[in-house]
C-alpha positions as CSV (number, residue, x, y, z in Angstrom):
1,X,-22.1,-45.2,42.3
2,X,-19.6,-48.0,42.7
3,X,-16.9,-49.6,40.7
4,X,-13.6,-48.5,39.0
5,X,-13.6,-45.1,37.5
6,X,-14.9,-45.2,34.0
7,X,-16.0,-48.9,34.3
8,X,-19.6,-50.1,34.3
9,X,-21.1,-52.3,37.1
10,X,-23.3,-54.2,34.7
11,X,-24.1,-54.4,31.0
12,X,-27.7,-55.4,30.3
13,X,-28.9,-56.8,27.0
14,X,-32.6,-56.3,26.5
15,X,-33.8,-58.8,23.9
16,X,-35.8,-57.5,21.0
17,X,-38.4,-60.2,21.5
18,X,-39.4,-58.5,24.8
19,X,-40.9,-55.7,22.8
20,X,-43.2,-57.8,20.7
21,X,-45.9,-58.9,23.2
22,X,-47.4,-57.8,26.4
23,X,-44.0,-57.5,28.2
24,X,-44.0,-54.6,30.6
25,X,-41.0,-53.1,28.7
26,X,-41.6,-49.6,30.2
27,X,-41.6,-51.1,33.7
28,X,-38.3,-52.8,33.0
29,X,-36.7,-49.6,31.7
30,X,-38.1,-47.7,34.7
31,X,-36.6,-50.1,37.2
32,X,-33.2,-50.1,35.4
33,X,-33.3,-46.3,35.4
34,X,-33.9,-46.3,39.1
35,X,-31.0,-48.7,39.7
36,X,-28.8,-46.4,37.5
37,X,-29.0,-43.8,40.3
38,X,-26.8,-46.1,42.4
39,X,-24.9,-48.2,39.8
40,X,-23.3,-47.6,36.5
41,X,-25.5,-49.5,34.0
42,X,-25.2,-49.8,30.2
43,X,-28.0,-51.1,28.0
44,X,-27.4,-53.0,24.8
45,X,-30.6,-53.4,22.7
46,X,-31.7,-56.4,20.6
47,X,-33.3,-56.0,17.2
48,X,-36.9,-56.8,17.8
49,X,-39.5,-56.2,15.1
50,X,-37.0,-54.0,13.2
51,X,-34.7,-57.1,12.8
52,X,-37.8,-59.1,11.7
53,X,-38.4,-56.6,9.0
54,X,-34.8,-56.9,7.8
55,X,-35.0,-60.7,7.7
56,X,-38.2,-60.5,5.7
57,X,-36.8,-58.0,3.2
58,X,-33.6,-60.1,2.8
59,X,-35.7,-63.0,1.7
60,X,-38.1,-61.0,-0.5
61,X,-35.4,-59.0,-2.3
62,X,-32.7,-61.6,-2.1
63,X,-30.3,-59.2,-0.4
64,X,-26.7,-60.1,0.1
65,X,-25.6,-61.3,3.6
66,X,-23.3,-58.3,4.1
67,X,-26.0,-55.7,3.3
68,X,-28.6,-57.5,5.4
69,X,-26.3,-57.7,8.4
70,X,-25.6,-54.0,8.2
71,X,-29.3,-53.4,8.1
72,X,-29.8,-55.7,11.1
73,X,-27.2,-53.7,13.1
74,X,-29.2,-50.6,12.4
75,X,-32.3,-52.4,13.6
76,X,-30.7,-52.6,17.0
77,X,-30.3,-48.8,16.9
78,X,-34.0,-48.4,16.2
79,X,-34.9,-50.7,19.2
80,X,-32.5,-48.7,21.3
81,X,-34.2,-45.5,20.4
82,X,-37.5,-47.1,21.5
83,X,-36.0,-48.1,24.8
84,X,-34.6,-44.6,25.4
85,X,-38.0,-43.1,24.8
86,X,-39.6,-45.0,27.6
87,X,-38.1,-43.1,30.5
88,X,-36.9,-39.5,30.9
89,X,-33.7,-40.6,32.6
90,X,-32.8,-42.9,29.7
91,X,-30.6,-41.5,26.9
92,X,-29.5,-43.0,23.6
93,X,-25.7,-42.9,23.0
94,X,-23.5,-43.8,20.1
95,X,-20.3,-44.7,21.9
96,X,-18.8,-45.7,25.2
97,X,-17.5,-42.2,26.0
98,X,-21.0,-40.8,25.8
99,X,-22.3,-43.7,27.8
100,X,-19.8,-43.0,30.6
101,X,-20.9,-39.3,30.7
102,X,-24.6,-40.3,30.9
103,X,-23.8,-42.8,33.7
104,X,-21.7,-40.3,35.6
105,X,-24.9,-38.2,35.8
106,X,-26.7,-41.2,37.3
107,X,-28.8,-41.7,34.3
108,X,-29.3,-44.8,32.0
109,X,-27.3,-44.9,28.8
110,X,-28.9,-46.9,25.9
111,X,-26.1,-47.8,23.4
112,X,-26.9,-47.6,19.7
113,X,-24.3,-50.1,18.7
114,X,-24.1,-50.1,14.9
115,X,-21.4,-47.6,14.4
116,X,-19.3,-49.1,17.2
117,X,-19.6,-52.6,15.8
118,X,-18.8,-51.5,12.2
119,X,-15.6,-49.9,13.4
120,X,-14.4,-53.2,15.0
121,X,-12.6,-55.4,12.4
122,X,-12.5,-58.3,14.9
123,X,-16.2,-58.8,14.8
124,X,-17.7,-61.2,12.3
125,X,-20.0,-59.7,9.7
126,X,-22.6,-62.5,9.7
127,X,-25.9,-63.3,11.3
128,X,-24.0,-65.5,13.8
129,X,-23.2,-62.2,15.5
130,X,-26.3,-61.2,17.4
131,X,-26.9,-58.7,20.2
132,X,-25.8,-61.5,22.6
133,X,-22.2,-61.4,21.3
134,X,-22.4,-57.6,20.9
135,X,-23.3,-57.3,24.6
136,X,-20.5,-59.6,25.6
137,X,-18.0,-57.7,23.5
138,X,-19.3,-54.3,24.8
139,X,-19.0,-55.6,28.4
140,X,-15.3,-56.3,27.8
141,X,-14.7,-52.9,26.4
142,X,-16.7,-51.2,29.1
143,X,-14.9,-53.0,31.9
144,X,-18.1,-54.4,33.3
145,X,-18.2,-56.8,36.2
146,X,-21.5,-58.4,35.3
147,X,-23.4,-59.2,32.1
148,X,-27.2,-59.7,32.2
149,X,-29.1,-61.0,29.2
150,X,-32.9,-60.6,29.3
151,X,-34.6,-63.0,26.9
152,X,-38.1,-64.3,26.1
153,X,-37.6,-67.9,27.3
154,X,-40.2,-69.0,29.9
155,X,-38.6,-69.9,33.2
156,X,-35.1,-69.2,32.0
157,X,-32.7,-68.3,34.8
158,X,-29.1,-69.4,34.7
159,X,-26.0,-67.9,36.1
160,X,-22.3,-68.8,35.4
161,X,-18.8,-67.6,34.8
162,X,-16.5,-68.8,32.1
163,X,-16.5,-69.6,28.4
164,X,-17.0,-73.3,28.9
165,X,-20.4,-72.8,30.4
166,X,-21.2,-70.2,27.7
167,X,-20.3,-72.7,25.0
168,X,-22.8,-75.1,26.5
169,X,-25.5,-72.5,26.3
170,X,-24.5,-71.7,22.7
171,X,-25.0,-75.4,21.8
172,X,-28.5,-75.3,23.3
173,X,-29.3,-72.2,21.3
174,X,-29.8,-70.0,24.3
175,X,-27.1,-67.6,23.1
176,X,-25.6,-67.1,19.7
177,X,-22.6,-69.3,18.6
178,X,-20.1,-66.4,18.9
179,X,-21.0,-65.5,22.4
180,X,-18.3,-67.7,24.1
181,X,-15.6,-66.1,21.9
182,X,-16.5,-62.6,22.9
183,X,-17.3,-63.2,26.6
184,X,-14.7,-61.5,28.8
185,X,-12.7,-63.7,31.1
186,X,-14.0,-63.8,34.7
187,X,-17.2,-61.8,34.2
188,X,-20.3,-62.9,36.0
189,X,-23.2,-63.7,33.6
190,X,-26.9,-64.2,34.2
191,X,-29.4,-65.1,31.4
192,X,-33.0,-64.6,32.5
193,X,-36.6,-64.6,31.4
194,X,-37.2,-60.9,31.0
195,X,-41.0,-61.3,30.8
196,X,-41.4,-62.0,34.5
197,X,-41.3,-59.4,37.2
198,X,-37.8,-57.9,37.3
199,X,-36.0,-58.6,40.6
200,X,-32.5,-57.3,39.8
201,X,-29.2,-59.0,38.8
202,X,-27.5,-61.3,41.3
203,X,-23.8,-62.1,41.4
204,X,-23.2,-65.8,40.6
205,X,-20.3,-67.2,42.5
206,X,-20.0,-70.3,40.3
207,X,-21.6,-72.4,37.6
208,X,-25.0,-73.8,38.6
209,X,-23.4,-77.3,38.4
210,X,-20.7,-76.3,40.8
211,X,-17.0,-75.6,40.0
212,X,-16.8,-77.7,36.8
213,X,-17.8,-74.8,34.6
214,X,-20.1,-77.1,32.6
215,X,-23.1,-75.4,31.0
216,X,-26.3,-75.3,32.9
217,X,-29.5,-76.6,31.3
218,X,-32.6,-74.4,31.2
219,X,-35.2,-75.3,33.7
220,X,-38.9,-75.3,32.8
221,X,-41.3,-73.5,35.2
222,X,-42.5,-76.9,36.6
223,X,-38.9,-77.7,37.6
224,X,-38.3,-80.3,34.9
225,X,-35.3,-79.9,32.7
226,X,-36.2,-78.0,29.5
227,X,-35.2,-79.1,26.1
228,X,-33.2,-77.0,23.7
229,X,-35.8,-74.7,22.1
230,X,-33.9,-71.8,20.6
231,X,-34.1,-68.7,22.6
232,X,-36.0,-65.8,21.1
233,X,-33.6,-62.9,21.0
C-alpha cells in the first residue's frame, strides 16, 4: 500500500443510479476490491432506489425537509450495505477509524455515512447536500489524494483540480451545488460514467481546459459537446 500513514489514496463515490439498471455493479466492486490490495481505497455510497423511496414518501406524506433529509442519509447506508454484500473483501464501516483498519488489512471499506454526517454541524441539512458533497467532505477528512465520482451520465469523463472547475460542474448539474464548498484544496478529481467498463482512476495534472481552472463541459459519446442534462446521482 502507498500513501501517508492513515490517509487514503482515493475516495470513490458510487452513485446510487448505478444500481438501478443493468450496470455491472458487482464487477465494479470486485475490481475496486482487487485494487484495494495495493491502494487504500474508501467507498462512499449514493442513495439509489432507497433515496427514491424517501422522495416518494416525502411527497405522499408531506414530510418535513429535516426528517426527509435524515431518512435520505440512511438511504445511503442501505445502498452501502448492498455494495458491501457484493464481494467478500468489502466491509461496511460506520466511521473513518474502522475504515482505516479495514484498509490496513488490504480490504475495501464501504462507509455508511449517516452517523458521521449527522455529527458534523458544518454540513447543511438540506437536499442540496448529496453524496457528491459527502464524498468530497469525507475525502478531506480522510486525507485522500484523489476523489473519483462514478455517475450514470453517458460518455462523462472529466478530470480537474480546484474549486473553480468544480463550481462550473455544479452549474451544469453534474455535481450538487455544495460540492465546490466541501472539495479539499489541491485534490485531484475525476467524474466518470460508471456504466462503462471500469479502467481505473487516473491522476489529472490540470483542468481539461488547461491551467485556467475553468470547468470542463461534458462530452457526448460522438465527441460533440453535451448540454447540461442533470447528472443522475
